[in-house]
C-alpha positions in Angstrom: 0.0 0.0 0.0 1.3 3.5 -0.9 0.4 6.8 0.8 2.2 10.1 0.0 4.7 8.2 -2.0 5.7 5.9 0.9 5.6 2.2 0.8 3.5 0.9 3.7 3.5 -2.8 4.8 0.9 -5.4 3.9 -0.8 -7.1 6.8 -1.8 -10.7 7.0 -4.3 -12.4 9.2 -4.1 -11.2 12.8 -2.6 -7.8 11.8 0.9 -9.0 11.5 3.1 -7.4 8.9 4.1 -9.9 6.2 5.4 -7.7 3.4 9.0 -6.5 2.8 10.3 -3.0 2.1 13.3 -2.6 -0.3 14.3 -6.2 0.3 14.5 -5.8 4.1 12.4 -7.7 6.6 9.9 -5.4 8.4 10.3 -4.8 12.1 8.0 -6.5 14.6 5.3 -3.9 14.2 2.0 -3.7 16.1 -1.0 -2.5 14.3 -3.3 -0.1 16.3 -6.7 0.4 14.7 -8.7 3.3 16.0 -12.3 3.4 16.9 -14.4 5.1 14.3 -14.4 8.9 14.9 -11.4 8.8 17.2 -8.8 9.8 14.5 -9.1 13.6 14.9 -6.2 14.1 17.3 -3.9 12.0 15.1 -5.0 14.0 12.0 -4.1 17.1 14.0 -0.6 15.6 14.5 -0.9 15.4 18.3 1.8 12.9 19.3 -0.1 11.2 22.1 -2.4 8.2 21.3 -4.5 7.2 24.3 -5.5 3.6 24.7 -9.2 4.5 24.9 -9.1 5.6 21.2 -7.9 2.1 20.0 -10.4 -0.5 18.9 -8.0 -3.3 18.3 -4.3 -4.3 18.4 -2.7 -6.8 16.1 0.9 -7.9 15.7 4.0 -8.0 17.9 5.3 -4.6 19.0 8.2 -6.1 21.0 10.6 -3.8 19.2 8.7 -0.7 20.3 7.3 0.1 16.8 3.6 0.8 16.3 1.6 1.9 13.3 -1.8 3.6 13.6 -4.7 3.1 11.2 -8.2 4.6 11.1 -11.3 2.4 11.3 -11.2 1.9 7.5 -7.6 0.7 7.5 -6.0 3.9 6.2 -2.5 4.4 7.7 -2.2 7.5 9.8 1.0 7.5 11.9 4.0 5.6 13.3 5.5 5.8 16.7 6.8 4.2 19.9 4.6 1.6 21.5 4.0 1.4 25.3 1.6 -1.4 26.0 1.3 -0.7 29.7 0.6 3.0 29.4 -2.6 5.0 29.0 -0.7 6.8 26.3 -0.4 3.7 24.1 1.9 5.2 21.5 3.9 8.4 21.1 3.7 9.3 17.5 6.8 10.3 15.6 5.7 10.5 11.9 2.5 11.1 10.0 3.8 10.5 6.5 4.7 6.8 6.6 8.3 7.3 7.5 9.6 4.7 10.0 11.4 5.8 13.1 14.9 4.6 13.0 18.6 5.7 13.0 18.2 8.0 9.9 15.2 9.8 11.3 16.8 10.2 14.7 19.9 11.8 13.0 17.6 14.2 11.1 15.6 15.2 14.2 18.7 15.6 16.4 20.5 17.7 13.7 17.5 20.1 13.6 17.5 20.3 17.4 21.2 21.1 17.4 20.7 23.9 14.8 18.1 25.5 17.1 20.5 25.4 20.1 23.3 26.9 18.0 21.0 29.8 17.2 19.6 30.4 20.6 21.9 29.4 23.4 23.6 32.3 25.3 27.4 32.6 25.2 29.6 30.8 27.7 26.9 28.1 28.2 27.8 24.4 27.9 25.0 23.0 30.0 21.7 22.8 28.1 18.8 20.5 26.9 19.7 19.2 23.5 16.5 17.1 22.9 13.2 18.1 24.5 10.9 15.3 23.7 7.7 16.5 21.8 9.2 20.0 21.4 11.9 18.5 19.1 9.5 16.0 17.5 11.2 13.2 19.5 8.4 12.2 22.0 9.8 10.1 24.9 13.4 11.2 24.5 15.3 13.8 26.5 19.0 14.5 26.0 20.8 16.9 28.3 24.4 18.0 27.8 26.8 19.0 30.6 30.0 20.0 28.8 31.1 16.8 27.0 28.9 14.5 29.1 25.4 13.7 27.9 22.4 12.1 29.7 20.0 10.3 27.5 16.7 9.9 29.3 14.1 7.5 27.7 10.8 8.3 29.2 8.6 5.7 27.5 8.8 1.9 27.2 8.7 2.2 23.5 11.7 4.5 23.2 13.6 2.3 25.7 13.7 -0.3 23.0 15.3 2.1 20.6 18.1 3.0 22.9 21.0 1.7 20.7 19.9 3.8 17.7 19.1 6.9 19.7 22.4 6.8 21.5 24.2 6.3 18.2 22.4 9.3 16.6 23.2 11.4 19.7 26.9 10.6 19.5 27.0 11.4 15.8 25.2 14.8 16.0 26.3 16.3 19.3 29.8 16.9 20.7 29.7 14.1 23.3 32.7 12.5 25.0 30.6 10.3 27.3 26.9 9.3 27.2 24.9 8.0 30.1 21.6 6.4 29.2 18.7 6.2 31.7 15.6 4.1 30.9 12.7 5.2 33.1 10.0 4.7 30.6 8.7 1.3 31.6 8.2 2.5 35.2 6.5 5.7 34.1 4.2 3.8 31.7 3.1 1.5 34.6 2.2 4.6 36.6 5.1 4.2 39.0 7.4 6.9 40.0 10.8 6.1 38.5 13.5 5.3 41.1 16.0 8.2 41.5 19.3 7.6 39.7 22.0 5.8 41.6 25.5 5.3 40.5 28.8 4.5 42.3 30.7 6.2 39.5 32.4 9.1 41.3 33.2 10.8 37.9 29.4 11.4 37.5 28.8 13.1 40.9 30.3 16.5 39.9 30.3 17.0 36.1 31.5 20.5 35.3 29.8 22.9 32.9 29.2 26.6 32.4 26.1 28.8 32.3 26.3 32.5 31.3 30.0 32.3 32.3 29.3 30.8 35.7 30.8 27.5 36.8 28.6 24.7 38.0 28.7 21.0 38.9 25.9 18.6 38.0 25.3 15.4 40.0 24.6 12.9 37.3 25.0 10.0 39.7 22.3 10.7 42.2 20.9 14.2 41.4 17.4 15.4 40.6 16.2 15.4 37.0 19.3 14.6 34.9 21.5 16.3 37.4 20.6 20.0 37.3 17.6 22.3 36.7 18.6 23.4 33.2 15.1 24.7 32.6 15.6 27.6 35.1 18.5 29.2 33.2 16.5 32.3 32.0 15.1 32.9 35.5 18.6 32.7 37.0 19.8 35.3 34.5 16.9 37.6 35.4 17.7 37.2 39.1 21.4 38.0 38.5 20.4 41.2 36.8 18.3 42.6 39.7 20.1 41.1 42.7 22.7 43.8 43.4 22.8 44.7 47.1 19.8 42.5 47.9 19.1 39.7 50.4 18.0 36.5 48.7 16.1 33.5 50.2 16.3 30.5 47.9 13.7 27.9 48.8 13.9 24.3 47.5 17.4 25.3 46.6 18.7 22.0 45.4 22.1 22.8 43.7 22.0 26.5 44.9 22.2 27.8 41.4 19.8 30.7 42.0 22.0 31.8 44.9 25.1 31.5 42.7 23.5 33.7 40.1 22.3 36.2 42.7 25.7 36.5 44.4 27.4 36.8 41.0 25.0 39.7 40.4 26.1 41.5 43.6 23.6 40.2 46.2 24.8 41.0 49.7 23.5 37.7 51.2 21.9 34.5 49.9 20.5 31.6 51.9 19.7 28.2 50.5 17.0 26.1 52.1 16.5 22.4 51.2 15.6 19.2 53.0 18.5 17.2 51.4 22.1 17.2 52.7 23.5 16.1 49.4 21.8 19.0 47.7 23.2 21.5 50.1 26.6 20.0 49.7 26.3 20.5 46.0 25.2 24.1 46.6 28.4 24.7 48.6 30.5 23.3 45.8 28.8 25.5 43.2 29.5 28.6 45.3 33.1 27.7 45.7 33.4 27.0 42.0 32.7 30.7 41.5 34.7 32.0 44.6 31.5 33.2 46.2 30.7 33.3 50.0 29.7 29.9 51.5 29.2 30.3 55.2 27.6 27.5 57.2 24.6 29.7 58.1 23.9 30.2 54.3 22.8 26.5 54.0 19.7 25.4 55.9 18.6 21.8 56.0 14.9 21.9 56.8 11.4 21.2 55.5 10.7 24.3 53.5 7.1 24.7 54.8 8.3 24.5 58.5 11.2 26.8 57.8 8.9 29.4 56.3 6.5 29.3 59.2 9.4 29.8 61.6 10.6 32.8 59.5 7.1 34.3 59.4 6.8 34.0 63.2 10.2 35.7 63.5 9.0 38.5 61.3 11.8 38.2 58.8 12.0 40.3 55.7 13.8 39.5 52.4 14.3 41.6 49.3 14.2 38.6 46.9 12.6 35.2 47.5 12.9 32.3 45.0 10.3 29.5 45.3 10.9 26.6 42.9 9.3 23.5 44.5 9.2 20.0 43.0 6.0 19.1 41.2 3.1 18.7 43.6 0.8 17.2 41.0 2.0 14.2 39.1 -1.5 12.8 38.4 -4.9 14.4 37.9 -6.0 13.1 41.3 -3.2 15.2 42.9 -4.4 18.6 41.7 -6.7 19.6 44.6 -4.0 18.8 47.1 -1.4 20.5 45.0 -3.5 23.6 44.8 -3.6 23.8 48.6 0.1 23.2 48.9 0.9 26.0 46.3 -1.4 28.4 48.1 0.1 27.7 51.5 3.6 28.0 50.2 3.0 31.2 48.4 1.1 32.8 51.3 4.0 32.1 53.6 6.6 33.4 51.1 4.6 36.5 50.3 4.5 37.3 54.0 8.3 37.6 54.0 8.8 39.8 51.0 9.9 43.3 51.8 8.1 46.3 50.3 9.3 46.7 46.7 10.9 43.3 47.0 10.6 40.4 44.6 9.1 36.9 44.6 9.8 34.5 41.9 7.3 31.7 42.3 7.3 28.6 40.0 5.4 25.5 39.3 6.8 22.6 37.2 3.6 20.5 37.6 2.6 20.1 34.0 -1.0 19.2 34.9 -1.5 22.6 36.6 -2.5 25.0 34.0 -1.0 28.6 34.0 -4.3 30.3 34.6 -5.0 28.1 37.6 -1.5 28.7 39.0 -2.0 32.4 38.7 -5.4 32.2 40.5 -3.8 30.2 43.3 -1.0 32.8 43.7 -3.6 35.6 43.6 -5.6 33.9 46.4 -2.4 33.4 48.4 -1.7 37.2 48.2 -5.1 38.0 49.6 -4.6 35.7 52.5 -1.1 37.1 53.1 -2.6 40.6 52.9 0.1 41.7 50.6 -0.2 43.6 47.3 1.8 42.3 44.4 1.9 42.8 40.6 3.1 40.5 37.9 6.3 42.0 36.4 7.1 39.2 34.1 6.2 35.6 33.2 9.2 33.4 32.5 9.3 29.7 31.7 12.0 27.5 30.3 14.4 28.7 27.6 14.6 28.0 23.9 16.4 24.8 24.5 13.0 23.5 25.9 10.8 24.2 22.9 7.1 23.5 22.9 5.4 22.0 19.9 2.2 23.8 18.8 0.8 20.3 18.2 1.4 19.4 21.9 0.9 22.4 24.1 1.0 20.0 27.1 4.8 20.2 26.8 4.8 23.7 28.4 5.2 22.6 32.0 7.3 25.3 33.7 5.5 28.3 34.9 7.3 31.2 36.5 5.8 34.5 37.9 8.0 37.4 38.8 6.0 39.3 41.4 6.9 42.8 42.7 5.5 43.8 46.1 3.9 47.2 46.2 
């Protein structure tokens, strides 16, 4: 069968591919046939195919490859198959092209060109592949100098690891590549286990951001080792921090404090519940010859720490509030809303007149308008008047596909107290 000039396979009884393309055996594809009337999102090129839209499955799928057909048998898309996930397939192509090494090279090369055009100078830590935003759903690639972390976030893309790693090495300047396969756990609805490695060379990988020196913990750190998505907010903080006191909540690697002190802040305090995170924050200050007094690193539950500071009537000229995601599933949203409201109410109570609060949410399920309403409500309860001076999410190395707006997960509000 041909569609748009592309040779599609012929299926035998049970939906198994039995044809051959250009003399090569076809992969162990699975055929996903949609329920009638459920093809609209695929025709709109949305890369997520939910299991509820599928009428039947036929074939193998053990190699991670899936093809999608409408109810009349017309081919619509190809992608990565995740049999245990509600999102049954992440769709890569809509023209009959098969995902594979050559396509990965093309997509990665386009992603590299975007970074070359948009990354700031003196920056060697960045996201090289951002899943749906780079038309590579289920694949994340972060670079820290010459070390890359390849994160495969779906079971289907896990099965393509060899070709994805080969394409990454060909396209990007990589000396060492670390692959993490968390997709099968995610697809089962489980929270992936945090990374754990005894390789000491991965615990402090050096890189630069806007000329500042940082270390990323690729062995046991959060995300792939560093919050690369907050680069633009760190740059904005650096620009306004001169002479100010800064309270950095959920500080992790202390990167916001490094940026603030590099911008001339007179004092910066990191608060986090993790000793390893605070140890990394100390290292990052020392990498830039910045003050690193013991009192500047507070190990505490952030909510409890904030309540203590409010009771002590503290006042800070800049507060950064960048918590972990409070909503990982739809059922978490109501509890997450309460947590964000409480957190922001407490933080707002500490902001000095004409001071700043950067408040963020990386919960993708929490829509920007709802987050803003929660923050507004927190301001009412704190009896403080704020205005939104800027909205700032992730940088251009975290592009968002117009076909998949769900990829815009990071929300940042720069609030100025009146």
